[in-house]
C-alpha positions as CSV (number, residue, x, y, z in Angstrom):
1,X,294.4,138.0,75.6
2,X,295.6,134.6,76.8
3,X,294.4,131.4,78.5
4,X,295.9,128.4,80.2
5,X,295.6,125.1,78.3
6,X,296.4,121.8,80.1
7,X,297.6,119.6,77.2
8,X,297.3,116.5,79.4
9,X,293.5,117.1,79.0
10,X,293.3,119.1,75.8
11,X,295.5,117.1,73.4
12,X,294.2,113.8,71.9
13,X,297.1,111.9,73.2
14,X,296.6,113.4,76.7
15,X,300.3,114.2,77.2
16,X,301.5,117.6,78.4
17,X,301.3,120.2,81.1
18,X,299.4,123.4,81.7
19,X,300.8,126.2,79.4
20,X,299.8,129.8,78.9
21,X,298.6,130.3,75.3
22,X,297.8,133.5,73.4
23,X,294.3,133.9,71.9
24,X,294.1,135.5,68.5
25,X,290.9,137.5,68.2
26,X,291.5,139.1,64.8
27,X,293.9,138.5,61.9
28,X,297.5,139.0,62.9
29,X,300.9,137.5,62.2
30,X,302.2,134.6,64.2
31,X,305.5,136.5,65.1
32,X,307.3,133.3,66.1
33,X,304.3,131.6,67.8
34,X,303.0,128.2,66.9
35,X,299.3,128.0,66.1
36,X,297.5,125.2,67.9
37,X,294.2,123.9,66.5
38,X,292.5,120.9,68.1
39,X,295.8,119.3,69.3
40,X,294.8,116.0,67.6
41,X,298.2,115.5,66.0
42,X,300.4,117.2,68.6
43,X,302.9,116.0,71.1
44,X,303.7,119.0,73.3
45,X,306.8,119.1,75.6
46,X,306.8,120.9,78.9
47,X,308.9,123.6,77.2
48,X,307.3,124.3,73.8
49,X,307.8,127.5,71.7
50,X,305.3,130.3,72.3
51,X,301.8,129.1,71.4
52,X,298.6,130.7,70.2
53,X,295.0,129.6,69.4
54,X,292.3,131.2,67.2
55,X,289.4,132.7,69.1
56,X,285.7,131.9,68.7
57,X,285.5,134.7,66.1
58,X,286.9,132.1,63.7
59,X,284.5,129.4,64.5
60,X,281.6,129.3,62.0
61,X,280.1,127.6,58.9
62,X,278.0,129.5,56.4
63,X,276.9,129.4,52.8
64,X,277.6,132.4,50.5
65,X,277.2,132.6,46.8
66,X,276.6,128.8,46.5
67,X,279.9,128.2,48.4
68,X,280.5,126.9,51.9
69,X,282.8,129.2,54.0
70,X,284.2,127.7,57.2
71,X,286.3,129.5,59.9
72,X,289.7,128.2,60.8
73,X,288.8,127.4,64.4
74,X,285.7,125.3,63.5
75,X,285.9,121.7,64.8
76,X,285.5,118.8,62.3
77,X,282.5,117.5,64.2
78,X,280.6,120.7,63.8
79,X,281.5,120.9,60.1
80,X,280.3,117.3,59.7
81,X,277.0,118.0,61.4
82,X,276.4,121.1,59.3
83,X,277.0,119.2,56.1
84,X,274.9,116.2,57.1
85,X,271.9,118.4,58.2
86,X,272.0,120.4,54.9
87,X,272.7,117.4,52.6
88,X,276.1,118.6,51.5
89,X,278.6,116.0,50.3
90,X,282.4,115.8,50.0
91,X,283.4,116.2,53.6
92,X,281.8,113.0,55.1
93,X,285.2,111.8,56.3
94,X,285.3,114.7,58.9
95,X,282.8,112.6,60.9
96,X,285.7,110.3,61.7
97,X,288.6,112.7,61.6
98,X,289.1,115.0,64.6
99,X,290.6,118.4,64.3
100,X,289.9,122.1,63.5
101,X,289.5,123.4,60.0
102,X,292.8,125.2,59.9
103,X,294.8,122.2,60.9
104,X,292.9,119.9,58.6
105,X,293.5,122.1,55.6
106,X,297.2,122.8,56.5
107,X,298.0,119.1,56.4
108,X,295.5,118.2,53.6
109,X,293.9,115.7,56.0
110,X,291.8,112.9,54.8
111,X,291.2,109.1,54.7
112,X,292.6,107.2,51.7
113,X,291.8,109.1,48.5
114,X,289.3,111.3,50.3
115,X,291.2,114.5,51.1
116,X,290.0,117.9,52.2
117,X,291.7,119.5,49.1
118,X,289.3,117.5,46.8
119,X,286.5,120.1,47.4
120,X,288.6,123.1,48.5
121,X,288.2,126.3,46.5
122,X,290.4,128.8,48.4
123,X,291.9,129.7,51.7
124,X,292.1,133.1,53.5
125,X,295.5,133.8,55.0
126,X,297.0,137.0,56.5
127,X,298.7,137.7,53.2
128,X,295.5,137.3,51.2
129,X,293.1,134.8,49.6
130,X,294.7,132.0,47.6
131,X,292.9,129.5,45.3
132,X,293.7,125.8,45.5
133,X,295.6,126.1,42.3
134,X,298.0,128.7,43.8
135,X,299.0,126.3,46.6
136,X,301.4,123.4,46.7
137,X,299.8,120.3,48.2
138,X,300.0,116.6,48.3
139,X,299.7,113.6,50.6
140,X,299.3,115.1,54.1
141,X,301.2,118.2,53.0
142,X,300.7,121.8,51.9
143,X,303.1,124.7,51.7
144,X,300.9,127.0,53.8
145,X,303.0,128.6,56.6
146,X,300.5,131.2,57.8
147,X,297.3,130.9,60.0
148,X,294.3,129.7,58.0
149,X,291.5,132.1,59.0
150,X,288.9,130.7,56.6
151,X,288.5,128.2,53.8
152,X,285.9,128.0,51.0
153,X,284.5,124.7,49.6
154,X,282.3,123.7,46.7
155,X,278.8,122.8,47.7
156,X,278.1,119.3,46.4
157,X,274.5,118.3,47.0
158,X,274.1,114.8,48.4
159,X,275.5,113.6,51.7
160,X,276.9,110.1,51.1
161,X,275.9,107.7,53.9
162,X,277.6,104.8,52.1
163,X,280.9,106.7,52.4
164,X,280.2,107.3,56.1
165,X,279.9,103.5,56.6
166,X,283.2,103.0,54.8
167,X,285.0,105.5,57.0
168,X,283.5,103.9,60.1
169,X,285.0,100.5,59.0
170,X,288.4,102.2,58.4
171,X,288.5,103.3,62.0
172,X,287.7,99.9,63.4
173,X,291.4,98.8,63.3
174,X,292.5,101.8,65.4
175,X,293.3,101.7,69.1
176,X,290.9,103.0,71.7
177,X,293.5,104.5,74.0
178,X,294.4,108.2,73.7
179,X,296.7,108.8,70.7
180,X,297.7,111.5,68.3
181,X,296.7,109.3,65.3
182,X,299.3,108.0,62.9
183,X,302.8,109.0,64.1
184,X,304.6,108.6,60.8
185,X,303.6,109.2,57.2
186,X,303.6,106.1,55.0
187,X,306.8,106.0,52.9
188,X,306.4,105.4,49.2
189,X,305.3,101.9,48.5
190,X,305.2,100.8,52.1
191,X,303.5,101.3,55.4
192,X,305.0,102.9,58.5
193,X,303.1,100.4,60.7
194,X,304.5,97.4,58.9
195,X,308.0,98.8,59.3
196,X,307.6,99.5,63.0
197,X,306.3,96.0,63.5
198,X,309.1,94.5,61.4
199,X,311.7,95.9,63.7
200,X,310.0,94.4,66.7
201,X,308.6,97.5,68.2
202,X,304.8,96.7,68.1
203,X,303.7,96.6,71.7
204,X,307.0,98.1,72.9
205,X,306.4,100.2,76.0
206,X,308.4,102.9,77.7
207,X,306.9,104.2,80.9
208,X,303.2,104.6,80.1
209,X,303.6,105.2,76.3
210,X,303.4,102.3,74.0
211,X,303.4,101.4,70.3
212,X,299.8,100.0,70.0
213,X,299.3,96.3,69.7
214,X,296.3,97.1,67.5
215,X,298.1,99.3,64.9
216,X,301.9,99.7,65.2
217,X,301.9,103.3,63.8
218,X,299.8,104.5,66.7
219,X,301.6,105.6,69.8
220,X,299.1,105.3,72.7
221,X,299.0,106.7,76.2
222,X,298.4,103.9,78.7
223,X,297.9,106.3,81.5
224,X,299.8,109.5,82.5
225,X,302.5,109.0,79.9
226,X,305.2,111.7,79.8
227,X,306.6,113.5,76.8
228,X,309.9,111.8,77.4
229,X,308.2,108.4,77.3
230,X,306.6,109.1,73.9
231,X,309.6,110.9,72.4
232,X,311.9,108.0,73.3
233,X,309.7,105.5,71.4
234,X,309.5,107.8,68.4
235,X,313.2,108.3,68.3
236,X,313.8,104.5,68.6
237,X,311.4,103.7,65.8
238,X,313.1,106.2,63.4
239,X,316.6,104.8,64.3
240,X,315.7,101.1,64.0
241,X,313.8,101.5,60.7
242,X,316.6,103.5,59.2
243,X,319.2,101.0,60.4
244,X,317.4,97.9,59.2
245,X,315.6,99.1,56.0
246,X,317.4,102.3,55.1
247,X,314.1,104.2,55.2
248,X,313.8,107.5,57.0
249,X,310.4,107.7,58.7
250,X,308.9,111.2,58.6
251,X,306.5,112.3,61.3
252,X,302.9,113.0,60.5
253,X,302.4,114.3,64.1
254,X,304.0,117.6,65.1
255,X,306.4,117.5,68.1
256,X,306.6,120.9,69.9
257,X,309.7,121.5,72.0
258,X,312.3,124.3,72.3
């Protein structure tokens, strides 16, 4: 089974073209395909590798044996609403962090010290079920290279509204235009946004893509930006920061091209 996804509408940065994508209805290997979640940290070229998405069979939240089990295709907003309604704490940041469960777990998504691995118990992959302790993970990183069909979390009673207010304030300094979130990971002891601004690229525009004037590590779409527009700015930032500071910026977003 397959479907057409127009990434100029589907992705958070609103860049891309209509592309035929396979739909995975049951557990199966990727076989060279790239698994797309909510496309909130993706920049998709007109010629990406073969793509696949999880079907609605993997979209659910349920409680079993005092644990919370969530399907890999479940959107962060639905997880947030489920937890808020049932007074479950630990995942409040998902109210301000778009994505699907699989992608959020794969990149250990979070805000500051609040990360999804903090309350993770295990993940279900094609090759089996793995506890958190059996996985390698760190800042915006895991060693998971298979589809995440399900993840299990501790149920911590007490949804924290104070944390929710804190996360809302964190998002106030982010641009309103379409973006894919932070383009680069923060290097040790520094900030990618500071480095991009320091080399004079804050507000730099190519075509309809621009390094945001609100937060320099956000690449924003000012209206019908192309993949080439965006990729040009990303390449320039990496080159300029390396030349001037000797620091190699590493992408937090995923760029899909073949």
